[in-house]
C-alpha positions in Angstrom: -16.8 48.9 70.8 -14.9 50.4 73.8 -12.5 52.9 72.3 -10.0 52.2 75.1 -9.8 48.4 74.3 -7.6 48.8 71.2 -4.0 48.1 70.2 -1.9 51.2 70.6 0.1 52.8 67.9 3.7 53.7 68.8 3.0 57.4 69.2 0.1 56.6 71.6 2.1 54.4 73.8 4.9 57.0 73.9 2.3 59.6 74.9 0.7 57.8 77.7 4.0 56.5 79.1 6.0 59.6 78.5 8.1 60.8 81.4 9.4 57.5 82.7 12.9 57.8 84.0 14.3 54.6 82.5 17.6 55.4 80.7 18.1 53.2 77.6 21.7 54.0 77.6 22.1 52.3 81.0 20.6 48.8 80.5 20.3 46.6 83.6 22.7 43.8 84.2 21.2 40.7 82.6 22.7 37.2 82.3 21.3 36.4 78.9 22.4 39.6 77.2 25.9 39.2 78.8 26.0 35.6 77.4 25.4 36.9 73.9 27.9 39.7 74.3 30.6 37.3 75.5 30.1 35.1 72.5 29.2 37.5 69.8 32.0 36.7 67.4 31.9 35.3 63.9 33.0 31.8 65.1 31.1 31.8 68.4 27.5 32.7 67.5 25.3 30.7 65.1 21.9 31.8 63.8 19.6 28.9 62.8 16.6 29.6 60.5 14.3 27.3 58.6 14.9 29.2 55.4 17.8 31.6 54.7 15.3 34.2 53.5 13.9 34.4 57.1 17.0 36.4 58.3 18.2 38.3 55.2 21.3 39.9 56.7 24.2 39.5 54.3 26.3 41.9 56.4 26.1 39.8 59.6 29.4 38.7 61.1 27.7 35.5 62.4 27.3 32.1 60.9 23.8 31.4 59.5 22.6 27.9 58.8 19.3 26.3 58.1 17.6 24.1 60.6 18.0 21.1 58.3 21.7 21.6 58.2 21.9 22.1 61.9 20.0 19.0 62.7 21.6 16.9 60.0 25.2 17.6 60.8 27.1 18.3 64.0 29.9 19.8 61.9 27.5 22.6 60.7 26.0 22.9 64.2 29.1 24.6 65.7 31.5 23.7 68.4 30.6 23.1 72.1 30.8 26.4 73.9 29.3 28.4 71.0 26.0 30.2 71.2 23.0 29.3 69.0 20.3 31.8 68.2 17.3 29.6 67.2 15.1 31.7 64.8 13.0 28.8 63.6 9.4 29.7 62.7 7.9 27.6 65.4 9.0 26.1 68.7 6.0 23.8 69.1 6.8 20.7 71.1 8.6 18.1 68.9 8.8 20.6 65.9 12.0 21.4 64.0 12.5 24.5 66.1 12.1 22.5 69.3 14.7 20.0 68.2 17.2 22.7 67.2 17.3 24.0 70.8 17.3 20.5 72.2 20.3 19.3 70.1 22.2 22.5 70.7 22.0 21.8 74.5 23.0 18.2 73.9 26.1 19.5 72.0 27.2 21.7 74.9 26.1 25.0 73.3 24.2 27.9 74.8 21.0 28.4 73.0 18.3 31.1 72.9 15.6 30.1 73.4 16.5 27.1 75.5 14.2 24.1 75.7 13.3 25.2 79.2 12.2 28.6 77.9 10.3 27.1 75.1 8.3 24.9 77.5 7.9 27.7 79.9 6.2 29.9 77.3 4.1 27.0 75.9 1.3 27.6 78.4 0.3 30.7 80.4 -0.2 28.4 83.4 3.6 27.9 83.4 4.9 31.3 82.5 2.3 33.0 84.7 4.2 31.6 87.7 7.1 34.0 86.9 5.3 37.2 86.0 4.4 38.6 89.4 7.6 40.7 89.7 7.2 41.7 86.1 3.7 42.9 86.7 4.9 45.0 89.6 7.7 46.5 87.5 5.1 47.3 84.8 2.9 49.2 87.2 5.9 51.1 88.6 6.8 52.1 85.1 3.3 53.4 84.3 2.3 54.9 87.6 3.4 58.4 86.5 0.4 58.6 84.1 -1.8 59.9 86.9 -5.4 60.8 86.0 -4.8 61.0 82.2 -7.0 58.6 80.0 -5.4 55.2 79.7 -6.0 52.3 77.3 -6.9 49.0 78.8 -4.5 47.0 76.6 -1.4 47.3 74.5 1.4 45.2 73.1 5.1 45.6 72.9 7.7 43.9 70.7 11.0 42.8 72.3 14.1 42.1 70.2 16.9 40.5 72.1 15.9 42.3 75.3 15.3 45.7 73.6 12.2 47.5 72.5 11.2 50.6 70.5 9.1 51.8 73.4 11.8 53.8 75.2 9.9 54.3 78.5 9.6 50.6 79.0 13.1 49.5 77.9 14.1 48.4 81.4 11.0 46.2 81.7 11.7 44.7 78.2 15.1 43.6 79.4 13.6 42.2 82.6 11.1 40.2 80.6 13.9 39.0 78.3 16.0 37.9 81.2 13.1 36.0 82.7 12.2 34.3 79.4 15.3 34.6 77.1 13.7 34.5 73.7 15.1 36.4 70.7 11.9 37.8 69.3 8.7 38.1 71.2 5.5 40.2 71.7 4.2 40.9 75.2 0.6 41.9 75.6 -0.5 44.0 78.6 -3.9 44.6 80.0 -5.4 46.7 82.7 -8.2 46.2 85.2 -7.4 47.9 88.5 -3.7 47.4 87.8 -1.6 46.6 84.8 -0.5 43.0 84.2 1.0 40.8 81.5 -1.8 39.2 79.6 0.2 37.0 77.2 3.7 36.4 76.0 4.0 35.3 72.4 7.0 34.2 70.4 7.3 35.9 67.0 7.4 33.8 63.8 10.4 35.3 62.1 9.0 34.7 58.6 6.0 37.0 59.4 8.1 40.0 60.6 7.9 43.2 58.5 11.1 44.7 57.1 11.0 47.3 59.9 10.8 44.6 62.6 13.6 42.6 61.0 15.7 45.8 61.0 15.0 46.3 64.7 15.9 42.7 65.4 19.2 42.9 63.6 20.1 46.2 65.2 19.3 44.8 68.6 21.5 41.7 68.1 24.5 43.9 66.9 24.1 46.2 70.0 24.5 43.3 72.5 28.2 43.9 73.0 27.5 47.1 75.0 25.6 45.2 77.7 27.2 44.9 81.2 27.9 41.6 83.0 25.1 40.2 85.3 24.8 40.6 89.0 24.6 37.4 91.1 21.0 36.3 92.0 19.9 36.3 95.6 19.6 33.0 97.5 16.3 32.2 99.2 16.0 30.6 102.6 14.1 27.4 103.0 12.2 25.4 105.7 11.8 21.5 106.1 8.5 20.1 104.9 8.4 17.7 102.0 5.6 17.0 99.5 5.5 13.8 97.5 3.5 14.2 94.4 1.7 11.0 93.3 -1.3 10.0 91.2 -3.5 7.4 92.9 -5.2 6.6 89.6 -2.0 6.0 87.6 -1.7 2.5 86.1 2.1 2.3 86.3 3.3 4.7 88.9 7.1 5.0 89.7 6.4 4.1 93.3 3.7 1.7 94.4 1.4 2.4 97.4 3.6 0.4 99.8 6.7 2.3 98.7 4.9 5.7 99.3 4.0 4.4 102.8 7.6 3.6 103.5 8.7 7.1 102.4 6.2 8.6 104.9 7.1 6.3 107.7 10.9 6.6 107.2 10.4 10.3 107.0 8.8 10.4 110.4 11.7 8.3 111.7 14.1 10.9 110.4 12.0 13.7 112.0 10.8 14.9 108.5 7.3 16.0 107.8 6.2 14.3 104.6 2.8 14.8 102.9 1.4 13.0 99.9 -0.1 15.5 97.4 -2.0 15.1 94.2 -2.7 17.2 91.1 -5.6 18.9 92.9 -3.1 20.2 95.6 -1.3 22.6 93.2 -2.4 25.7 95.1 -0.9 24.2 98.3 2.6 23.8 96.9 4.1 26.9 98.5 3.4 25.4 101.9 6.3 23.0 101.4 10.1 23.3 101.3 10.8 20.4 98.9 9.0 18.5 96.2 9.6 14.8 95.4 7.8 13.7 92.3 6.5 10.1 92.3 4.2 10.4 89.3 5.3 9.6 85.7 6.6 12.9 84.3 6.1 14.5 80.9 6.4 17.9 79.4 2.7 18.6 78.6 1.7 17.4 82.0 0.9 18.6 85.5 4.2 17.0 86.8 6.3 19.5 84.8 4.0 22.3 86.0 4.5 21.2 89.6 8.3 21.2 89.1 8.3 24.7 87.6 6.0 26.0 90.3 8.2 24.5 93.1 11.3 25.9 91.6 9.7 29.4 91.3 9.0 29.1 95.0 12.6 28.4 95.8 11.9 24.7 96.7 14.3 21.8 96.4 12.9 19.6 93.7 13.4 16.0 92.5 12.7 15.7 89.6 13.7 19.2 88.7 12.3 20.6 85.5 15.6 20.5 83.6 16.0 16.8 84.3 12.4 16.2 83.0 13.2 18.2 79.8 16.4 16.3 79.2 15.3 12.8 80.0 11.9 12.8 78.3 13.4 13.2 74.8 15.4 10.3 73.4 16.8 12.4 70.5 18.5 14.7 73.0 19.8 11.7 75.0 21.2 10.0 71.9 23.2 13.0 70.9 24.3 13.7 74.4 25.6 10.2 74.9 27.3 10.1 71.5 29.2 13.4 72.0 30.4 12.2 75.4 31.5 8.8 74.2 29.0 6.8 76.2 28.4 3.5 74.4 24.9 3.2 73.0 23.2 1.2 70.3 23.9 2.5 66.8 21.4 5.3 66.5 20.1 7.5 63.7 17.8 10.6 64.2 15.7 11.0 61.0 13.7 13.8 59.5 11.0 13.2 57.0 13.4 13.9 54.1 15.8 11.2 55.3 13.5 8.2 55.0 13.6 8.1 51.2 17.2 6.9 51.2 17.9 4.4 54.1 20.7 2.5 52.4 23.4 3.6 54.9 21.2 2.6 57.8 20.4 -0.8 56.4 24.1 -1.4 55.7 25.2 -0.4 59.2 22.7 -2.0 61.5 20.5 -4.2 59.3 17.2 -5.7 60.2 15.4 -6.0 62.5 15.6 -2.3 63.7 13.9 -0.5 66.5 12.0 2.7 65.7 11.0 5.2 68.5 9.2 8.4 69.0 11.4 10.7 71.2 9.2 11.0 74.2 7.6 7.5 74.6 7.5 5.8 78.0 6.9 2.2 79.1 7.5 0.9 75.5 4.9 3.2 74.0 5.9 4.5 70.5 8.6 1.8 70.2 8.3 -0.6 67.2 10.5 -3.4 65.8 10.6 -3.4 62.0 11.8 -6.4 60.0 12.2 -5.0 56.5 12.2 -1.9 54.3 8.4 -2.0 53.8 7.8 -2.0 57.6 10.4 0.7 58.0 8.7 3.1 55.6 5.2 2.4 57.0 6.3 2.9 60.6 8.4 5.9 59.9 5.5 7.7 58.1 3.3 7.0 61.0 5.8 8.1 63.7 6.7 11.3 61.8 3.1 12.5 62.1 3.8 12.8 65.9 7.3 14.2 65.8 9.6 16.1 63.4 12.4 13.7 64.3 12.3 10.0 65.1 15.0 7.5 66.2 16.2 4.4 64.5 18.4 2.0 66.6 20.0 -1.3 66.1 18.1 -4.2 67.7 19.9 -5.7 70.6 18.2 -8.6 72.4 19.2 -9.6 75.9 17.4 -11.7 78.5 17.2 -8.7 80.8 17.9 -5.0 81.0 19.9 -3.5 83.8 18.5 -0.5 85.7 21.0 1.5 87.7 19.6 4.0 90.1 21.8 7.1 90.5 21.3 9.9 93.0 23.6 12.9 93.6 26.1 11.4 91.1 26.4 8.1 92.9 24.9 4.7 92.2 22.4 3.7 94.9 20.7 0.6 93.6 20.7 -1.9 90.8 17.9 -4.1 89.3 17.5 -6.6 86.5 14.3 -6.2 84.5 13.6 -9.4 82.5 11.8 -9.4 79.2 8.1 -10.0 79.2 7.3 -13.7 78.3 7.6 -14.4 74.6 8.4 -10.7 73.9 11.5 -8.6 73.1 10.7 -5.9 75.6 10.3 -5.7 79.4 6.7 -4.5 78.7 4.3 -6.2 76.4 1.1 -4.4 75.5 -2.1 -6.0 74.4 -4.6 -4.6 71.8 -6.2 -2.5 74.5 -2.9 -0.9 75.5 -2.6 -2.8 78.8 1.0 -3.6 79.7 2.3 -6.9 81.1 5.8 -6.8 82.5 8.5 -9.3 83.0 10.0 -10.1 86.4 12.2 -7.6 88.2 14.9 -8.4 90.7 17.2 -6.1 92.7 20.9 -7.0 93.1 23.6 -5.6 95.3 25.8 -3.0 93.6 28.9 -5.2 94.1 27.3 -7.8 91.8 27.0 -5.3 88.9 29.8 -5.5 86.2 32.1 -2.6 87.2 32.3 -1.2 83.6 28.5 -1.2 83.3 28.2 0.6 86.6 30.8 3.2 85.7 29.0 4.0 82.4 25.7 4.3 84.1 27.0 6.9 86.6 28.7 8.8 83.8 25.5 8.9 81.7 23.4 10.1 84.6 25.9 12.7 85.5 25.5 14.3 82.1 21.9 15.1 83.0 22.5 16.5 86.5 22.7 15.5 90.1 19.1 14.4 90.7 17.6 10.9 90.9 17.9 8.9 87.6 17.4 5.4 86.4 19.9 4.4 83.7 18.6 1.5 81.5 21.5 -0.6 80.1 22.3 -3.8 78.3 25.3 -6.0 78.7 26.2 -7.1 75.1 29.0 -9.0 73.4 30.7 -5.7 72.8 30.3 -4.6 76.4 27.8 -2.4 78.2 25.5 0.0 76.3 23.2 2.7 77.6 19.7 2.5 76.3 18.3 5.7 78.0 18.3 7.7 81.2 15.1 8.2 83.0 14.4 11.1 85.3 11.7 9.2 87.3 13.0 5.7 88.1 10.9 3.2 89.8 11.3 2.7 93.5 8.8 0.0 94.3 8.4 -1.9 97.6 9.3 -5.5 96.9 11.4 -4.7 93.8 14.1 -2.0 93.9 14.2 -2.0 97.7 14.5 -5.7 98.1 18.3 -5.5 98.8 18.5 -2.3 100.8 15.1 -2.4 102.5 14.3 0.8 104.4 17.8 2.1 103.7 16.6 2.8 100.1 14.1 5.3 101.4 16.6 6.8 103.9 19.1 7.4 101.2 16.6 9.4 99.1 15.2 11.4 101.9 18.5 12.2 103.5 19.6 13.6 100.1 16.6 15.9 100.1 17.7 17.0 103.6 21.2 17.5 102.4 20.0 19.8 99.6 17.8 21.7 102.0 20.8 22.1 104.4 22.9 23.5 101.6 20.2 25.8 100.5 19.6 26.9 104.0 23.3 27.7 104.6 23.7 25.0 107.2 26.1 22.8 105.2 29.1 23.8 103.1 30.4 20.4 102.1 28.8 17.0 102.2 29.6 14.9 105.3 30.5 11.2 105.1 27.1 10.2 106.3 25.5 12.2 103.4 23.1 14.0 105.9 
């Protein structure tokens, strides 16, 4: 075994890195540490753990709640504006830890780690996009070692931006600011130069007493951190990539629509290129990315969005919109807290399904059960009685720690309102598939058959429905969204907000024609103009 390829003890790392001029008493300005400092009061900071024994700190001035309490009651989850430290044992996609961060964001709270950070750290292919500057800082910190023997790998624990390895304290804070996670281990390796080999999130239940002591001390020391400096703004050029998947069964834009985007782009003096998954390495050639493939978290579309953002590109759909729109649990809580009308909705954990009396009394049968990240009617089931409820719930809970139960609301068609830059741009009616209760009916092989779709002028849309659609989309951001709604006896209700709405030639563009494509492309130019410093306020033309 190579004696240099070993994990280093603390004295060894201190020896080979000794002499660095980082001063731990003068931490760099970091936004995440400043956020914690600003809200580190007994009422403003909440620590969430799966079991109270995971963070045994009876002297803490902060509120400590279990994940079950946090997910089960908004009252125990803290007020909007508070900060949540999510110390669940796992942040795996659709786990309890994932949902704690997701619902904290829906409730208007700052949370560490955020869902964005959780997803960024889920695959090295994603977080590797943001480590170049960190690798450079690492080599700068260790360049003083000269010709002395050096190990080829070592690891460093980081607690709320601090580390026991004093010579690398500035790097630890830089890593924390890039990936704001309470407790993590960073693994370094060396070939010709040092680089970050892996970033792993600690499972709080496996920490030693000494590690827990370090973590608690780091959190209490946050108040001494300075406020952050503003981030620099990058310049941009004008060259747009449209990401699509030619093999996708149900793409958000059909081939004819993609051709119209390209042709209208030329008309507007814009250079537009259709790119595919295989073109990932080319992404830095472009100034803006427009995603026209169905998005998901564990998917190359999210990776493209993250890469484009790391390159300073304008992006639709941006990664945050993808994160927010692909999970119906987040959307349900977000709509409820902001008084957007929706079907009566329950988010259930496994422990909740034993007693469903309150649900049966409020919404009755039939009910609709959903997994949080289904698309095109996948993972959506109508149940007619308690037996079907239990059977379906057990099956869906094998896929997600939370599932949704909603009241059944049949209408002949659903409304889809397209919203871009906080304004409605198109409206369509999506009719139910023949002899079915959804717009998409799937056969035994999973093939979908859709009902008819018809675009309508915006002035034909009920005004209250249109207003709620825009309000719902604006809670997500200022990107391009499709708000699915129903007009019911009690008024309009929002079903969900999609980050990747269909714009198909012959359907959504049948009222506006080529103006549909002009509206979208001009908004990309507007964003580029703003980023390029050529526009301070939006003009009446929107260009």
